[in-house]
C-alpha positions, -999 to +999 in steps of 0.1 A: +639+078-241+639+115-251+668+120-274+682+155-279+699+171-309+736+163-306+732+131-287+754+102-297+733+071-305+735+036-320+714+027-350+710-007-366+729-004-399+700-019-418+679+011-410+705+034-427+708+012-458+744+002-447+761-031-451+750-052-421+781-074-424+804-051-405+823-057-373+791-046-354+756-045-369+751-011-352+763+023-365+773+050-340+761+084-351+747+118-340+711+130-338+706+161-360+668+165-361+640+155-338+603+153-346+578+138-321+589+102-317+614+101-345+648+115-353+672+120-382+708+111-378+741+115-397+749+089-423+784+082-437+793+109-462+775+137-444+739+131-455+710+128-432+689+097-427+652+094-432+631+097-400+638+068-376+615+059-347+632+066-314+622+030-303+647+017-329+677+035-315+696+036-283+722+059-266+739+030-249+735-007-242+754-034-224+753-071-215+769-084-183+774-121-181+778-134-145+793-169-144+788-185-110+806-218-102+836-237-090+870-233-106+866-263-129+833-261-148+845-273-182+815-296-188+787-270-189+791-236-171+823-224-188+812-233-224+777-219-218+790-186-205+816-182-232+791-191-260+769-162-248+800-139-245+813-147-280+778-140-295+775-107-277+809-097-289+797-101-325+764-084-318+775-053-298+805-030-296+833-047-276+831-022-247+794-031-242+800-067-232+816-081-201+820-116-185+828-119-149+836-153-132+830-157-095+825-183-068+813-164-037+786-140-026+813-115-016+828-114-051+794-107-066+788-078-042+821-062-050+819-067-088+783-057-091+790-025-073+816-016-099+799-029-131+761-024-127+763+009-146+775-007-179+747-031-185+710-032-194+708-070-197+723-094-171+728-131-180+733-154-150+750-187-157+753-212-129+737-241-110+702-231-101+672-245-083+638-231-073+654-219-041+685-201-054+719-203-070+748-224-058+778-202-049+806-227-041+789-249-015+764-223-003+729-217-018+720-180-022+683-174-021+664-151-045+657-127-017+693-124-009+702-120-046+677-091-049+694-074-018+727-077-036+716-065-070+695-036-056+721-023-031+738+002-054+703+014-065+709+007-102+685+013-130+662-016-136+677-044-156+665-073-177+678-105-160+682-137-179+688-168-157+701-199-173+700-218-140+678-248-141+643-244-124+649-208-115+617-200-134+596-215-105+574-190-087+595-194-055+624-178-074+609-159-103+581-142-085+602-131-056+631-120-077+611-101-103+594-079-077+627-062-069+630-025-080+663-034-099+645-060-121+624-049-150+620-084-165+631-119-154+635-147-179+643-182-166+636-219-173+609-237-155+625-271-159+661-283-163+674-269-196+702-282-219+732-259-223+727-257-261+691-246-257+700-221-230+727-206-251+705-203-283+676-190-263+697-162-249+712-153-283+678-152-299+663-131-272+692-106-274+690-105-312+653-098-311+656-073-282+686-053-294+689-057-331+653-063-341+643-037-314+614-058-302+599-052-267+611-076-240+578-096-242+579-099-280+616-109-280+608-135-253+579-149-274+601-152-305+630-168-286+607-193-269+586-203-299+613-204-325+636-228-306+629-264-299+635-272-263+630-236-251+593-240-243+599-242-205+613-206-203+591-182-184+589-144-183+582-127-149+574-090-144+568-075-110+560-108-093+536-119-120+541-146-146+533-128-179+544-154-205+555-190-206+540-223-193+517-221-163 
């Protein structure tokens, strides 16, 4: 992204020599100088930072967690969605994180239309299969999901599916070809809720705070966590990382 002088940006506090143990590990500040692919920003007290690579900063970010399921999902779906929510609330500013709970396709259409602009990462929590997600008693196919997610013509998002077996080609290849999807991460097999939650948290930490690329963040999350080996990464219909 091409940042301009005067832009408001978020910088990891560690890059500014600030205490990382704040409410958020990011510091909101202003770009004051720009040189090629680096910038200098305001530090507390009115001094300027050293040059920081533009790949290490962002003007905005957001995580939308979509919890799909019946009203009573106390055993898995609810705690899984809320564990990701609570982690994201510690990682990002509070207005950059949102959890929506729904049961029907119509609810997803309405809520996505209103909220797609606030997020760069989308975490889908629900009962999945190689053929789609279960909305109430109805299976919604990956082709139908791409129609829904692409309808408002949003910017491309990184989608993280925590639905079992949604990493199969029948789902992952089809879904990742959509213009609204930049990357699609999903488990190839059934996955335990603890593993799914930790995988998501590790990926978001590496992606947002460590400022790794999506592929490197995926690699770290998959390799560093026991039980996460079945996760796959799809890009534009092609399996680019994970088990074949």
